[in-house]
C-alpha positions in Angstrom: -17.0 -28.5 -21.6 -15.6 -25.4 -23.2 -16.3 -22.1 -21.5 -19.3 -20.2 -23.0 -18.2 -17.5 -25.3 -19.2 -14.0 -24.3 -18.3 -11.0 -26.6 -20.3 -8.4 -24.6 -18.1 -5.8 -23.0 -19.2 -3.9 -20.0 -19.0 -0.1 -20.4 -18.0 2.7 -18.1 -16.6 6.1 -19.0 -16.1 9.8 -18.5 -18.5 12.7 -19.5 -16.8 16.1 -19.7 -16.3 19.2 -21.9 -13.6 19.6 -22.9 -12.4 16.1 -22.1 -9.5 15.2 -24.6 -6.9 16.0 -21.9 -8.4 13.8 -19.3 -6.1 10.8 -18.7 -8.4 8.6 -16.6 -8.7 5.9 -19.3 -4.9 5.4 -19.1 -5.3 4.1 -15.5 -8.7 2.4 -15.6 -8.3 0.1 -18.6 -4.9 -1.3 -17.3 -6.6 -2.0 -14.0 -9.4 -3.9 -15.8 -6.9 -6.0 -17.8 -5.0 -6.7 -14.6 -8.3 -7.8 -13.0 -9.1 -10.1 -15.9 -12.2 -8.0 -16.8 -13.3 -7.4 -20.4 -14.5 -3.8 -19.6 -14.0 -0.6 -21.6 -13.6 2.9 -20.3 -14.8 5.5 -22.8 -13.6 9.1 -22.7 -16.6 11.0 -24.1 -16.9 14.7 -24.9 -20.4 15.8 -23.8 -21.5 19.5 -24.3 -23.6 20.9 -21.4 -26.7 21.0 -23.6 -26.2 17.3 -24.5 -25.9 16.0 -20.9 -29.5 14.9 -20.6 -29.2 12.8 -23.8 -25.8 11.4 -22.7 -27.2 10.1 -19.4 -30.2 8.6 -21.3 -27.7 7.0 -23.6 -25.7 5.5 -20.7 -29.0 4.0 -19.5 -29.8 2.7 -22.9 -26.4 1.1 -23.4 -26.4 -0.4 -19.9 -23.3 1.4 -18.7 -22.2 0.1 -15.3 -21.4 3.7 -14.4 -19.5 6.8 -15.5 -17.4 9.6 -14.2 -18.4 13.2 -14.5 -15.9 16.0 -14.8 -16.0 19.7 -15.6 -18.7 21.1 -16.2 -21.1 18.3 -15.3 -20.5 17.5 -11.6 -23.5 19.5 -10.3 -25.7 19.6 -13.5 -25.8 15.8 -13.7 -27.7 15.4 -10.4 -31.1 16.2 -11.8 -30.7 13.4 -14.3 -29.9 10.7 -11.7 -32.1 8.4 -9.6 -30.5 9.2 -6.3 -27.4 10.3 -4.5 -25.0 8.6 -2.0 -24.4 10.3 1.3 -21.2 12.2 0.4 -22.6 13.4 -2.9 -25.8 14.6 -1.3 -23.9 16.5 1.4 -21.6 18.3 -1.0 -24.0 18.7 -3.9 -21.6 17.4 -6.5 -21.1 14.1 -8.3 -18.0 12.7 -10.0 -18.9 9.0 -10.1 -22.2 7.5 -11.2 -23.0 3.9 -10.3 -25.5 1.6 -11.9 -27.2 -0.2 -9.0 -29.8 -2.6 -10.4 -30.8 -0.2 -13.2 -30.8 2.9 -11.0 -28.1 5.5 -11.6 -26.8 6.7 -8.3 -24.4 9.6 -7.9 -21.4 9.3 -5.6 -18.4 11.4 -5.0 -14.9 9.9 -4.9 -12.9 13.1 -5.2 -12.8 13.8 -1.6 -12.5 10.2 -0.5 -9.5 9.8 -2.9 -7.9 12.9 -1.5 -8.2 11.8 2.1 -6.8 8.4 1.2 -3.8 10.1 -0.4 -3.3 12.5 2.5 -3.5 9.8 5.2 -0.4 8.1 3.6 1.5 11.2 4.8 -0.3 12.4 7.9 -3.3 12.4 10.1 -5.7 15.3 9.1 -7.2 15.5 12.7 -6.8 19.0 14.1 -5.1 20.4 11.0 -5.8 23.7 9.3 -6.7 23.5 5.6 -6.5 26.2 2.9 -8.7 25.4 -0.1 -8.0 27.4 -3.3 -11.1 27.4 -5.4 -14.8 26.8 -4.7 -15.9 24.3 -7.4 -16.8 20.6 -7.2 -13.3 19.4 -6.3 -13.1 22.0 -3.5 -16.5 20.9 -2.2 -15.6 17.3 -2.2 -12.2 17.7 -0.5 -13.5 20.1 2.1 -16.4 17.8 3.1 -14.3 14.7 3.3 -11.4 16.4 5.1 -13.8 17.8 7.7 -15.3 14.4 8.2 -11.7 13.1 8.6 -11.1 15.6 11.4 -9.6 18.9 10.1 -10.4 21.7 12.6 -10.3 24.8 10.2 -11.0 25.4 6.5 -10.0 28.7 4.8 -11.9 29.1 1.5 -10.1 31.3 -1.0 -12.0 32.1 -4.2 -12.1 34.9 -6.8 -15.8 34.9 -7.4 -17.3 35.9 -4.1 -20.8 34.5 -4.7 -19.4 30.9 -5.3 -17.1 31.3 -2.3 -19.9 32.4 0.0 -22.1 29.5 -1.3 -19.5 27.0 -0.3 -19.0 28.8 3.0 -22.7 28.5 3.7 -22.6 24.7 2.9 -19.6 24.2 5.2 -21.0 26.3 8.1 -24.4 24.6 7.8 -24.9 20.9 6.9 -21.2 20.0 7.1 -20.5 21.7 10.5 -23.7 20.1 11.9 -22.4 16.7 10.7 -19.1 17.1 12.6 -20.7 18.4 15.7 -20.2 22.1 15.3 -16.5 22.0 15.8 -15.4 23.2 12.4 -14.0 26.8 12.0 -14.7 28.3 8.6 -13.3 31.4 7.0 -13.9 32.8 3.5 -11.2 35.0 2.0 -11.7 36.9 -1.3 -8.9 36.1 -3.8 -7.8 39.4 -5.0 -4.2 39.4 -6.3 -1.5 37.1 -5.0 -2.7 35.2 -1.9 -0.4 34.9 1.1 -0.9 31.7 3.0 -1.7 32.2 6.7 1.0 31.2 9.2 -1.2 28.5 10.7 -1.9 26.7 7.5 -1.0 23.0 7.6 -2.5 21.8 4.3 -2.8 23.8 1.0 -4.9 22.4 -1.9 -5.2 23.9 -5.3 -8.7 22.8 -6.3 -8.9 25.2 -9.3 -8.2 24.4 -13.0 -5.2 26.8 -13.1 -2.3 25.1 -14.7 -4.4 22.4 -16.5 -3.2 21.4 -20.0 -2.8 23.2 -22.3 -2.2 26.2 -20.0 0.7 24.5 -18.3 2.6 27.7 -17.6 -0.3 29.4 -15.8 0.7 30.4 -12.3 -1.6 30.4 -9.4 -1.8 33.9 -7.8 0.0 32.8 -4.6 2.9 34.3 -2.7 5.4 31.6 -3.2 7.5 32.7 -0.2 4.5 31.9 2.1 5.0 28.2 1.4 6.6 26.6 4.4 8.4 23.2 4.6 6.0 22.1 7.3 3.0 22.2 5.0 1.5 19.5 2.9 0.7 20.9 -0.5 -1.7 19.2 -3.0 -2.7 20.0 -6.6 -5.8 18.3 -8.1 -4.6 18.7 -11.7 -3.4 15.4 -13.2 -2.3 16.8 -16.6 0.5 17.8 -16.3 1.2 15.9 -13.0 4.1 18.3 -12.2 2.4 21.7 -12.1 4.1 25.0 -11.2 2.6 24.7 -7.7 4.0 21.2 -7.3 7.5 22.4 -8.3 7.3 25.5 -6.1 6.1 23.4 -3.1 8.9 20.8 -3.6 11.5 23.6 -3.8 10.1 25.0 -0.5 10.6 21.6 1.1 6.9 20.7 1.4 5.5 17.3 1.2 3.5 17.1 -2.0 0.5 15.2 -3.3 0.3 15.5 -7.1 -2.7 15.1 -9.2 -1.8 11.6 -10.2 -1.9 10.4 -6.6 -5.3 11.8 -6.1 -6.6 10.6 -9.5 -5.5 7.0 -8.7 -7.0 7.1 -5.2 -10.4 8.2 -6.4 -10.2 5.8 -9.4 -9.7 2.8 -7.0 -12.9 3.8 -5.2 -14.7 4.2 -8.5 -13.7 0.7 -9.7 -14.8 -0.7 -6.4 -18.2 0.9 -6.8 -18.6 -0.4 -10.4 -17.1 -3.9 -10.0 -17.3 -4.8 -6.3 -13.5 -5.6 -6.5 -10.4 -3.7 -5.5 -7.9 -3.0 -8.3 -4.1 -2.7 -7.9 -3.3 1.0 -7.4 0.3 0.5 -8.6 -0.9 -0.8 -12.0 -3.1 2.3 -12.3 -0.3 4.7 -11.3 2.1 3.1 -13.8 -0.5 3.4 -16.6 -0.6 7.2 -16.0 3.2 7.5 -15.6 3.7 5.7 -18.9 1.5 8.0 -20.9 3.0 11.2 -19.4 6.5 9.9 -19.9 5.7 9.4 -23.6 4.6 13.1 -24.0 
């Protein structure tokens, strides 16, 4: 008997504003094809005031889930049916999963970063410098603390946001790891000089994101040391000024593509229950950036 025809495509996607520069589709759809899944990943521009309607639309269309990027990672929470443990702890969502009709917020940013980092080193006992205090910084800080870092230095220009993240880390997060985490907030005023005990440096800001590719992070480049592992969350372009400066200093580097792929793998696992081939996803990204 011939196989039953089925022309219904399952939908997932990304909600953001602006979103045209977001390359996630270029890695997700090749993974779906490689997995033999007739799924589509839609890159959707959603203005902040339209977010409630967009989530309602995802429900109506039966989306299997969707990613949230700037500026929706916190605002989306009130429109969901529940949160996973990590998302609840950090107060930010980047991946929504349809679980039997309920939209549940998860966060794969931090898990993806830890996965990328553990390919280079064990985070246990390390000192982490986080540049920025938005959703990505929250996610990375939480998951790296759960993975064993001993100190987090928060560096942010807007003191109120930096202090809010400091409060989260000193409170719920520190309680979760047994009170062993050392936290320090540093106001970002002028070029920041990395402390001598820093083992890991992460740019979790949007500085350098396309189209502002020449924007330079206010950082004393000479304070980069070859013993450090330096990461930039920005995927477009994958080789930011920080990535170039860190490589020139002899640092091990995690670029935005590595982090994007790692969190994308986890997202696909949430949506489909299957593990995609990360190399197919990385190649999809590399192909589109090589063509630009």
